[in-house]
C-alpha positions as CSV (number, residue, x, y, z in Angstrom):
1,M,92.6,69.5,87.3
2,K,95.2,69.2,84.6
3,G,93.1,71.3,82.2
4,S,92.6,74.0,84.7
5,I,96.4,74.4,85.3
6,R,97.3,74.6,81.6
7,P,96.1,78.2,81.0
8,Y,98.1,79.4,84.0
9,A,101.2,77.5,82.8
10,F,101.0,79.1,79.4
11,S,100.5,82.5,80.9
12,A,103.6,82.0,83.1
13,V,105.6,81.0,80.0
14,G,104.3,84.1,78.2
15,V,105.3,86.4,81.0
16,A,108.8,84.8,81.2
17,G,109.2,85.2,77.5
18,V,108.4,88.9,77.6
19,L,110.9,89.4,80.5
20,V,113.7,87.6,78.6
21,L,113.0,89.6,75.5
22,W,112.9,92.8,77.5
23,Q,116.3,91.9,79.1
24,L,117.9,91.2,75.7
25,L,116.6,94.4,74.1
26,A,117.8,96.4,77.1
27,E,121.3,94.8,76.9
28,A,121.4,95.5,73.2
29,K,120.7,99.2,73.9
30,V,117.9,99.3,71.4
31,A,116.3,102.3,73.1
32,G,119.4,103.6,74.8
33,N,119.0,104.6,78.4
34,A,115.2,104.9,78.0
35,L,114.8,101.1,78.3
36,P,116.6,99.9,81.5
37,A,117.2,96.2,82.0
38,A,114.4,94.1,83.6
39,T,116.7,93.2,86.5
40,T,117.5,96.9,87.1
41,V,113.7,97.8,87.1
42,F,112.8,95.0,89.6
43,T,115.7,96.1,91.8
44,A,114.4,99.6,91.8
45,L,110.9,98.4,92.4
46,A,112.0,96.5,95.5
47,G,113.5,99.7,96.8
48,I,110.3,101.6,96.0
49,L,108.2,99.1,97.9
50,G,110.1,99.8,101.0
51,T,109.3,103.5,101.1
52,G,106.3,105.1,102.9
53,T,105.8,107.6,100.0
54,F,105.0,104.7,97.6
55,W,102.3,103.3,99.9
56,S,100.8,106.7,100.5
57,S,100.6,107.2,96.7
58,L,99.2,103.8,96.2
59,G,96.5,104.4,98.9
60,A,95.6,107.7,97.4
61,T,95.2,106.1,93.9
62,I,93.1,103.2,95.2
63,G,91.0,105.4,97.5
64,I,90.2,108.0,94.8
65,A,89.4,105.4,92.2
66,L,87.1,103.3,94.4
67,F,85.3,106.3,96.0
68,A,84.7,107.9,92.6
69,L,83.5,104.6,91.2
70,A,81.1,104.2,94.0
71,L,79.7,107.7,93.5
72,A,79.4,107.1,89.8
73,A,77.6,103.8,90.3
74,V,75.0,105.2,92.7
75,A,74.4,108.3,90.6
76,G,74.5,106.4,87.3
77,V,72.0,103.7,88.3
78,A,69.6,106.3,89.8
79,I,69.8,108.5,86.7
80,G,69.6,105.5,84.4
81,L,66.5,104.2,86.1
82,L,64.8,107.6,85.8
83,V,65.8,108.1,82.2
84,G,64.8,104.6,81.2
85,S,61.5,104.5,83.1
86,F,60.0,107.9,82.2
87,E,59.6,109.0,78.6
88,A,59.5,112.7,79.5
89,V,62.9,112.4,81.4
90,R,64.4,110.4,78.5
91,F,63.5,113.0,75.9
92,A,64.6,115.9,78.1
93,T,68.1,114.4,78.7
94,L,68.7,112.6,75.4
95,A,70.5,115.5,73.7
96,V,72.7,116.1,76.8
97,L,73.6,112.5,77.2
98,E,74.5,112.0,73.6
99,F,76.6,115.1,73.6
100,L,78.6,114.1,76.7
101,K,78.9,110.4,75.7
102,P,81.9,110.8,73.3
103,V,83.7,113.4,75.5
104,P,86.7,111.7,77.3
105,P,87.7,113.0,80.8
106,I,91.1,114.1,79.6
107,V,89.5,116.8,77.4
108,I,88.1,118.6,80.4
109,L,91.2,118.0,82.5
110,P,92.6,121.6,81.9
111,L,89.3,123.0,83.0
112,A,89.1,120.8,86.1
113,V,92.7,121.8,87.1
114,L,91.8,125.5,86.6
115,V,88.7,125.3,88.8
116,L,89.8,122.7,91.4
117,G,93.6,122.8,91.2
118,P,95.9,119.8,91.4
119,T,93.9,118.2,94.2
120,A,92.2,115.0,95.1
121,E,88.8,116.7,94.4
122,M,90.0,117.3,90.8
123,S,90.9,113.6,90.4
124,L,87.6,112.6,91.9
125,F,85.6,114.8,89.6
126,L,87.4,113.4,86.5
127,V,86.9,109.8,87.5
128,V,83.2,110.3,88.2
129,F,82.8,112.1,84.9
130,G,84.6,109.3,83.1
131,C,82.6,106.4,84.7
132,L,79.1,108.0,85.1
133,L,77.9,108.1,81.4
134,P,78.7,104.4,80.6
135,I,76.8,103.3,83.7
136,V,73.9,105.6,82.9
137,M,73.6,104.3,79.3
138,Q,73.9,100.7,80.3
139,T,71.3,101.1,83.0
140,V,68.9,102.8,80.5
141,D,69.4,99.8,78.1
142,G,68.7,97.4,80.9
143,V,65.5,99.2,81.9
144,Q,64.2,99.4,78.4
145,G,65.0,95.7,77.9
146,T,62.7,94.7,80.8
147,D,60.1,92.2,79.8
148,P,56.8,94.0,79.4
149,V,54.9,90.9,80.5
150,A,56.8,90.9,83.8
151,R,55.7,94.6,84.3
152,D,52.1,93.8,83.5
153,T,52.1,90.8,85.8
154,A,53.5,92.9,88.6
155,R,50.7,95.4,88.1
156,S,48.1,92.7,88.1
157,Y,49.3,91.7,91.6
158,G,48.7,95.3,92.8
159,M,52.3,96.5,92.8
160,G,52.8,100.3,92.5
161,E,55.3,101.9,90.1
162,G,58.0,102.3,92.8
163,E,57.7,98.6,93.8
164,I,57.8,97.5,90.2
165,L,60.9,99.6,89.7
166,A,62.7,98.1,92.7
167,R,61.5,94.4,92.3
168,V,61.1,93.9,88.6
169,V,63.0,96.6,86.6
170,L,66.1,96.9,88.6
171,P,66.8,93.1,88.8
172,S,66.2,92.9,85.1
173,A,68.8,95.7,84.5
174,M,71.4,94.3,86.9
175,P,73.3,92.3,84.2
176,Y,73.7,95.5,82.2
177,I,74.8,97.4,85.3
178,G,77.3,94.6,86.1
179,T,78.8,94.9,82.7
180,A,79.1,98.6,83.0
181,M,80.8,98.3,86.4
182,R,83.3,95.7,85.0
183,V,84.2,98.2,82.3
184,A,84.2,101.3,84.5
185,A,86.5,99.8,87.3
186,P,89.7,99.7,85.2
187,A,88.7,103.0,83.6
188,A,88.5,104.6,87.1
189,L,92.0,103.5,87.8
190,V,93.3,104.8,84.4
191,V,91.6,108.2,84.8
192,T,93.0,108.5,88.4
193,V,96.5,107.9,87.2
194,V,96.1,110.3,84.2
195,A,94.8,113.0,86.6
196,G,98.0,112.7,88.6
197,L,100.3,112.3,85.6
198,L,99.0,115.3,83.7
199,G,97.0,117.3,86.3
200,G,99.2,116.9,89.3
201,G,96.6,115.1,91.4
202,P,97.8,112.8,94.3
203,G,98.7,109.2,93.6
204,L,100.9,107.0,91.5
205,G,100.4,109.2,88.4
206,Q,102.2,112.0,90.2
207,A,104.9,109.6,91.2
208,I,105.3,108.5,87.6
209,Y,105.6,112.1,86.5
210,Q,108.3,112.8,89.1
211,A,110.3,109.8,88.1
212,Q,110.1,110.8,84.5
213,A,111.1,114.4,85.3
214,A,114.1,113.1,87.3
215,G,115.2,110.8,84.5
216,D,114.7,107.8,86.9
217,Y,113.5,105.4,84.2
218,A,114.0,102.3,86.3
219,S,111.6,103.6,89.0
220,L,109.2,104.8,86.2
221,Y,109.0,101.3,84.7
222,G,108.6,99.8,88.2
223,L,105.6,102.0,88.9
224,V,104.1,101.1,85.5
225,I,104.4,97.4,86.5
226,V,102.6,98.2,89.8
227,L,99.8,99.9,87.9
228,G,99.5,96.8,85.6
229,V,99.2,94.5,88.6
230,L,96.7,96.9,90.2
231,G,94.6,96.9,87.0
232,L,94.5,93.1,87.0
233,L,93.4,93.1,90.6
234,F,90.7,95.7,89.8
235,Q,89.4,93.6,86.9
236,G,89.5,90.4,88.9
237,A,87.7,92.0,91.8
238,T,84.9,93.4,89.7
239,R,84.4,90.0,87.9
240,L,84.2,88.3,91.3
241,A,81.8,90.9,92.6
242,E,79.6,90.6,89.5
243,R,79.5,86.9,89.8
244,R,78.6,87.0,93.5
245,V,75.9,89.7,93.1
246,L,74.3,88.1,90.0
247,H,74.6,84.5,91.1
248,W,70.9,84.2,90.6
249,H,71.1,85.1,86.9
250,E,71.0,82.2,84.4
251,S,74.2,83.3,82.7
252,Y,76.1,82.9,86.1
253,R,74.5,79.7,87.4
254,E,76.6,76.6,86.9
255,G,75.1,73.6,85.3
256,V,72.5,75.6,83.3
257,P,72.4,74.3,79.8
258,A,73.3,76.7,77.0
């Protein structure tokens, strides 16, 4: 019990140390008015939490990020299974996937704003674009890493290709897909905020831009703190979901010797 508490205690000490340093730097006017005191920021944050506009922006950010992540997951797994399972599809899509893989969503943001405008649809498109490729590539790796002996054994029991795909290949690729989802979830939140901050989409990104434009640095820092906490919650939720869904896998079973 004592060992399990120590990491949290050290984390709390680290957070307290950062807050004290922040307060000292703000009082010393190291960055002038651009760095308000921690006490000022948390006071402003308390006021923000009491407004309906904040909760509306928070709901828009979470809703867009989760919906886009779900769309990217369904499409990414389906495409990944096709690309990884059929050689003709893999060769037909290889060049396109390799071309799109290094392209970040922010590069196509001006085009998305031009076509879709500063709307929720624009944010949704950018998040799906940013999350889709990593899920596709991880799924392809998982499919190609399936044990060929397991495939042959399934065929010997009379399973068709569709059944093998669903009962052998997909479970084998699930750890890869779980890793992709764990990485994509915080990325979905980041892209949603960037779409609002730079593209005018709804959500906390737009609220941060408005606070910056108004010179309200205390509110700006408060919103950044909210996003940090939200990112931690996203990361924790995906880890928990991954552990629950893949509880059968040896890497998640407790008591399995290394």
